[in-house]
C-alpha positions, 0 to 999 in steps of 0.5 A: 496504760489504756487511752480510756478515762475510765472514770468518765466513761464510767460516769459517761456509761451512768448517764445514758446506759452502756448500749446507748454509749456504744452506739454512739461509740459506733457512731464516732468511730466512723466519723472518726476515721473519714475526719481524719482521712480529711484531715490529712488531705487538709494538712497535705494541703497546709489549709488550715482552717480546715485543719483546726476546724477537725481538730476542733470537732474531734477535740469535743467528740473524743472528749465526750467518749473519755478520752481525754487524752487524745482530746487534748492532741486535738485541743494542742493540733487545732491551737497550733493550727490557729497560731500557724494560720495568724502569725504564718508558722508551719505545723508542727509535723506531729499528723502520723502521731496523733494518727496513731493516737487515734489507733490506740483509742479506737482499738482500746473503746472497742476491747472495752465494749467487747469485754464489756458486752 
């Protein structure tokens, strides 16, 4: 099963053109890898404000590239971090699952653009 919402990606390509979307994908891939490293560090430090901030950014950017399931994961983690911050709950122990989800999503985007270029 692909991580990409095909209808959303088709709409995006229709609006912007495939080359432009591919350029956005490449920027997203680099930004996502950088943000995931920062997220992991913030997670280890229990820096909940930074976790929420990074998740908010990744939620938006992944949604913009038709990675709607990944966007929902970041939204849930952002909400959990904000709740943990205000109610002093520990973060859920699901960072590895999210890292795996990011890896699958980036791979699916790469495969999509390699096959259609």
